[in-house]
C-alpha positions in Angstrom: 176.8 127.2 147.2 173.5 126.1 145.8 173.4 123.2 143.5 172.5 124.0 139.8 168.9 123.5 138.9 168.0 120.6 136.7 166.6 121.7 133.4 163.6 119.7 132.4 163.0 119.7 128.7 159.5 119.7 127.3 158.6 116.6 125.2 158.7 117.2 121.5 155.4 118.3 120.0 153.6 115.6 118.1 153.1 116.6 114.6 150.6 115.0 112.4 151.3 113.6 108.9 152.1 116.1 106.2 149.2 114.9 104.1 146.8 115.7 106.9 148.0 119.3 107.1 147.9 119.6 103.3 144.3 118.3 103.3 143.3 120.9 105.9 144.9 123.7 103.9 143.2 122.5 100.7 139.9 122.4 102.5 140.1 126.0 103.7 141.1 127.1 100.3 138.2 125.2 98.7 135.7 126.8 101.0 137.1 130.3 100.2 136.4 129.6 96.6 132.8 128.8 97.5 132.5 132.1 99.4 134.0 134.0 96.4 131.4 132.3 94.1 128.6 133.5 96.4 130.1 137.1 96.2 130.0 136.9 92.4 126.4 135.7 92.5 125.6 138.8 94.6 127.5 141.0 92.1 125.3 139.8 89.2 122.0 140.0 91.1 122.6 143.6 92.3 124.8 144.7 89.4 127.6 145.7 91.8 131.3 145.9 91.1 133.4 143.0 92.3 134.8 145.0 95.2 131.3 146.2 96.3 130.0 142.6 96.2 132.9 141.3 98.3 132.4 144.0 100.9 128.6 143.2 101.2 129.2 139.5 101.2 131.9 139.7 103.9 129.7 141.8 106.1 127.1 138.9 106.2 128.9 136.2 108.2 125.8 134.3 109.3 125.2 131.5 106.8 121.4 131.4 107.4 121.0 135.1 107.0 123.1 135.0 103.8 120.9 132.2 102.4 117.7 134.1 103.2 119.1 137.2 101.5 119.7 135.2 98.3 116.3 133.6 98.6 114.6 137.0 98.6 116.7 138.5 95.9 116.2 135.5 93.5 112.4 135.6 94.2 112.3 139.2 93.3 114.4 138.9 90.1 113.0 135.6 88.8 109.5 135.4 90.2 110.4 132.4 92.3 111.5 130.1 89.5 115.0 129.7 90.9 113.9 129.4 94.6 113.4 125.6 94.7 116.8 125.2 93.2 118.4 127.7 95.5 116.6 126.2 98.5 118.5 122.9 98.0 121.8 124.7 97.5 121.2 126.7 100.7 120.6 123.5 102.8 123.8 122.1 101.3 125.7 125.3 102.1 124.5 125.2 105.7 126.0 121.8 106.3 129.1 122.8 104.4 129.6 125.8 106.8 129.3 123.6 109.9 132.0 121.3 108.6 134.2 124.1 107.6 133.9 125.7 111.1 134.9 122.4 112.6 138.0 122.1 110.4 139.0 125.7 111.3 138.3 125.6 115.1 138.6 122.1 116.3 141.8 120.8 117.9 144.3 118.3 116.6 144.4 114.8 118.2 146.8 112.0 117.7 146.3 108.4 119.0 149.3 107.2 120.8 149.9 103.5 121.5 152.5 101.9 123.9 153.7 98.7 122.2 154.8 95.5 124.0 158.5 96.5 123.5 157.8 99.9 125.3 158.1 101.8 122.0 155.5 104.4 121.1 153.5 104.2 118.0 151.5 107.1 116.6 148.0 106.3 115.2 145.3 108.3 113.5 145.6 112.1 113.4 142.3 113.8 113.6 140.4 117.0 114.6 138.1 117.1 117.5 136.5 119.4 120.1 138.7 120.5 122.9 136.2 118.9 125.4 135.6 115.4 124.1 132.2 114.0 123.5 129.2 114.9 121.4 130.7 114.9 117.9 132.9 112.3 116.2 136.4 113.3 115.1 137.2 114.5 111.6 139.8 112.5 109.8 141.7 112.9 106.5 139.2 110.9 104.4 136.4 113.2 105.8 138.3 116.3 104.7 138.8 114.9 101.2 135.0 114.4 101.0 134.5 118.1 102.1 136.8 119.3 99.3 134.6 117.3 96.9 131.5 118.9 98.4 133.0 122.4 97.8 133.6 121.7 94.2 130.1 120.4 93.7 128.3 123.3 95.3 130.5 125.8 93.5 129.3 124.3 90.2 125.7 125.0 91.2 126.4 128.5 92.4 128.3 129.3 89.2 125.3 127.9 87.2 122.9 130.1 89.0 125.2 133.1 88.5 125.2 132.4 84.7 121.4 132.2 84.7 121.2 135.6 86.5 123.7 137.1 84.1 121.6 135.9 81.1 118.4 137.2 82.7 114.9 135.8 83.4 114.1 135.4 79.7 116.8 132.7 79.4 114.8 130.4 81.6 112.2 128.0 80.0 108.7 127.9 81.3 109.4 124.7 83.2 112.9 125.1 84.5 114.4 121.7 85.5 117.5 122.4 87.6 120.2 119.8 88.0 120.0 117.6 91.1 121.8 118.8 94.2 123.3 115.8 95.9 123.5 115.3 99.6 126.7 116.4 101.5 129.3 113.8 101.6 131.1 115.4 104.6 128.9 116.0 107.7 129.7 116.6 111.3 128.6 113.3 112.8 127.1 113.1 116.3 128.3 110.3 118.6 125.6 107.8 119.5 125.1 107.4 123.2 124.3 104.0 124.6 120.7 103.6 125.4 119.5 102.6 128.8 118.2 99.0 128.9 114.5 98.8 129.0 113.0 97.5 132.3 111.8 93.8 132.1 108.3 93.3 131.1 105.9 92.0 133.8 104.9 88.4 133.3 101.9 87.9 131.2 98.7 86.7 133.0 97.0 84.0 130.9 93.3 84.6 130.1 90.8 82.2 131.7 88.0 80.6 129.8 84.4 80.9 130.9 84.5 77.6 132.7 87.7 78.4 134.5 86.3 81.7 135.6 83.2 80.0 137.1 85.4 77.4 138.8 87.6 80.1 140.3 84.6 82.1 141.5 83.2 79.0 143.3 86.6 78.3 144.8 86.9 81.9 146.1 83.4 81.7 147.5 84.1 78.5 149.4 87.4 79.9 150.8 85.5 83.1 151.9 82.8 81.0 153.7 85.5 79.0 155.4 87.2 82.1 156.7 83.9 83.3 158.1 
């Protein structure tokens, strides 16, 4: 009679803090509101229904292509007056999309520490690439900054939408748009250690005219001695 097999239980999954998960969910929701704001901007430019605008906007997944589309449409509708403003918004949106993709696709990591009394202590919970290296991890404070970024750029998109709704005549001759701040949340690249520079060769002191003559005479005497 064979002995019963020993059942090996898998270790319990390490679950990050609830606040971290809430921050991730809040971040995804905040970015969805930015995408909805862009769809409403498209609606006003092309005079579409909301459903039509959502369909067109959803079909253009590439952030750069979407930015170029709005750049062209605003140039046609407003003779280029809004393009400097939109250009800054577009740069902001590009960095925002990179951070959003990292939040959505990177993997959870938890630092684990073995204490002196053999107990295990959980440290920081973060998001990072499956293969480590290249980019720094995203932590909860970074996600909070991203949520702030979403609110900021949504304000600018809503403002451009209102201008489009009012028409080109609503713009003054010299339009002064509000400043678009830099992104607070960015995907940071890890800095690799630089190789040490090779040591510099020792410097050779410069000889004076008298020293050069003395050296030349010495070299000549040594040469005659060898001959």
